C-alpha positions in Angstrom: -0.3 -0.1 0.0 2.8 2.5 0.6 4.3 1.5 -2.4 0.7 2.5 -4.2 0.7 5.3 -2.3 4.1 6.8 -3.3 3.3 6.3 -6.9 0.1 7.7 -6.5 1.6 10.9 -5.2 4.6 10.4 -8.0 2.1 10.5 -10.7 -0.1 13.4 -8.8 3.5 15.3 -8.6 4.3 14.6 -12.0 0.8 15.6 -13.2 1.1 18.8 -11.3 4.3 19.9 -12.7 3.0 19.1 -16.1 0.0 21.7 -15.9 2.9 24.0 -14.5 5.0 23.3 -17.2 2.2 23.7 -19.7 0.8 27.2 -18.1 4.7 28.5 -18.1 4.7 27.7 -21.9 1.3 29.7 -22.4 2.1 32.0 -20.3 5.8 32.5 -21.8 3.7 32.6 -25.5 1.0 35.0 -24.2 4.3 37.6 -23.0 6.1 37.0 -26.7 2.6 37.5 -28.4 2.5 40.6 -26.5 5.7 41.6 -26.7 5.8 41.1 -30.2 2.3 43.2 -30.4 4.4 46.5 -28.1 7.0 46.0 -31.1 4.6 46.5 -34.1 2.7 49.3 -32.6 6.3 50.7 -32.0 7.4 50.3 -35.3 4.1 51.5 -36.6 4.4 54.9 -34.4 8.6 55.4 -35.7 7.6 54.9 -38.9 4.9 57.5 -38.6 7.3 60.0 -36.6 10.0 59.2 -39.7 6.9 60.4 -42.2 6.0 63.6 -40.5 9.7 64.2 -40.0 10.6 63.9 -43.5 7.3 66.1 -44.6 8.7 68.5 -42.1 12.2 68.6 -43.7 11.1 68.0 -47.4 7.9 69.6 -47.7 9.2 72.9 -49.1 6.8 75.2 -49.8 4.1 76.4 -47.6 1.0 79.6 -48.7 1.9 83.0 -47.0 -0.3 85.7 -46.4 -1.7 85.7 -50.2 1.8 84.9 -51.7 1.1 81.8 -53.2 3.9 79.2 -52.5 7.3 80.0 -51.1 10.3 78.2 -50.1 10.9 77.1 -46.5 13.9 79.4 -45.0 17.6 78.1 -46.4 20.2 79.8 -45.9 21.4 80.8 -49.2 18.1 81.2 -50.9 15.6 83.9 -51.2 13.8 84.6 -48.1 10.4 83.5 -47.7 8.5 87.0 -48.6 5.8 88.3 -46.1 3.8 91.3 -45.5 2.7 92.8 -41.9 1.3 96.0 -40.1 2.8 98.0 -37.7 0.6 99.9 -34.7 0.2 102.6 -37.3 -1.4 100.1 -40.4 1.6 100.7 -42.6 2.3 97.8 -44.4 5.7 96.2 -44.6 6.2 94.3 -47.3 9.8 92.3 -47.5 10.3 92.0 -51.0 9.9 96.0 -51.3 13.0 96.1 -49.5 15.1 95.1 -52.1 18.3 96.7 -52.0 18.9 97.4 -48.5 20.1 94.8 -46.0 17.5 93.5 -43.8 17.7 92.3 -40.4 14.4 90.2 -39.1 14.1 89.6 -35.6 11.1 87.6 -33.5 10.7 88.8 -30.3 8.2 88.9 -27.4 8.1 90.7 -23.9 7.3 87.7 -22.1 10.8 86.6 -23.0 13.4 88.5 -21.3 16.2 87.7 -23.2 14.5 89.0 -25.9 13.8 92.5 -24.2 17.8 92.2 -22.9 19.0 92.4 -26.3 16.6 95.5 -27.7 19.2 98.4 -26.7 21.7 96.8 -28.9 19.3 96.3 -31.4 19.0 99.7 -31.7 22.2 100.6 -31.3 22.9 98.6 -34.3 20.4 100.3 -36.5 21.4 103.7 -35.3 24.9 102.9 -36.0 23.5 101.6 -39.6 21.7 105.0 -40.4 23.9 106.0 -43.6 23.3 102.8 -45.3 20.9 100.7 -47.1 20.1 98.9 -43.9 15.9 98.3 -42.6 15.5 96.7 -38.9 12.2 94.8 -38.5 10.9 93.6 -35.3 7.8 90.5 -35.4 6.0 90.0 -32.6 5.4 86.5 -31.5 2.5 85.6 -29.7 2.2 89.0 -27.8 0.1 91.8 -28.1 1.4 94.2 -30.5 0.1 97.4 -29.0 2.2 96.5 -25.8 5.3 95.3 -27.5 5.2 98.8 -29.7 5.1 100.6 -26.3 7.9 98.6 -24.5 9.9 99.5 -28.1 9.2 103.2 -27.7 10.6 103.5 -24.1 13.8 102.2 -25.4 14.0 104.7 -27.3 13.5 101.9 -30.6 13.4 103.5 -33.8 12.9 100.4 -36.3 9.4 99.3 -37.0 7.5 96.4 -34.6 5.1 94.5 -37.0 2.0 92.3 -35.6 1.9 88.7 -34.9 3.1 86.7 -38.0 0.7 83.8 -39.0 1.3 80.0 -38.8 2.9 79.7 -41.8 5.1 82.3 -42.1 6.9 80.9 -38.8 6.9 77.7 -40.1 8.3 78.9 -43.3 11.4 80.8 -41.3 11.2 78.0 -39.1 10.5 79.8 -35.5 11.6 77.6 -33.1 11.5 80.0 -30.1 12.4 83.3 -29.5 14.2 85.4 -30.0 15.3 84.2 -33.7 17.3 86.5 -36.0 17.5 86.6 -39.9 19.9 88.5 -41.6 19.3 89.4 -45.6 21.3 90.9 -48.2 20.3 93.6 -50.7 19.6 90.8 -53.2 16.9 89.2 -50.7 19.1 86.1 -49.7 18.9 84.9 -46.5 22.4 85.1 -45.1 22.4 84.1 -41.5 20.1 82.9 -38.7 20.9 83.5 -34.9 19.1 81.3 -32.4 19.2 83.2 -28.9 19.9 86.6 -27.8 23.2 88.6 -29.2 24.8 91.5 -28.5 24.3 93.4 -31.7 26.3 96.6 -30.6 29.3 94.5 -30.4 32.1 94.7 -33.0 31.5 91.3 -33.8 28.1 91.0 -35.3 28.3 94.7 -36.8 31.0 93.5 -38.9 28.7 90.5 -39.8 26.2 92.8 -40.8 28.9 95.3 -42.6 29.9 92.3 -44.7 26.4 92.2 -46.5 27.1 95.1 -48.1 29.4 93.6 -50.1 27.8 90.6 -50.7 25.0 92.0 -53.4 25.3 91.4 -57.2 
């Protein structure tokens, strides 16, 4: 009887082990299926993000305020055209400034680095007074009247233009403020600067002065 009992125990133990192994195998299979599902979803998401990045980098054209299709900003190419108004209602059209070196600055009053560089921008603007030069400041996600008042309190003599549309900020590939663009007299975009700069420094003045010699 003891032998029979041991046999039954052995059989039952083997049965339990077999069940556990089967359950373990099933669990492993389920885990593998879940992992494969996650990998498929991840690959699909990665493919989608790559497609979005490709379109962002190479789509190449956007419609900007009635001008039809214009190329996205590219150093060495024509600067994307635009028309924006100042607080007096005057229209400022970039293409009409051909023949002048143009500095375009995107900024906001809520941005401290933007406010900090305003003084040096005005100093540069005054230093270029006897040259074919135009400085344009474009308010980004801010109140135009408030920005204009702030600039006037600093004694700014350059125009403050209204908030650009999404198409324009995309064309210039604005990632934040301040961002500044230098355009030569042939309307060719020559430089893009991200972040604040001392525009009254010899280095930055020389960069601007060099553009007067690049026109055809």
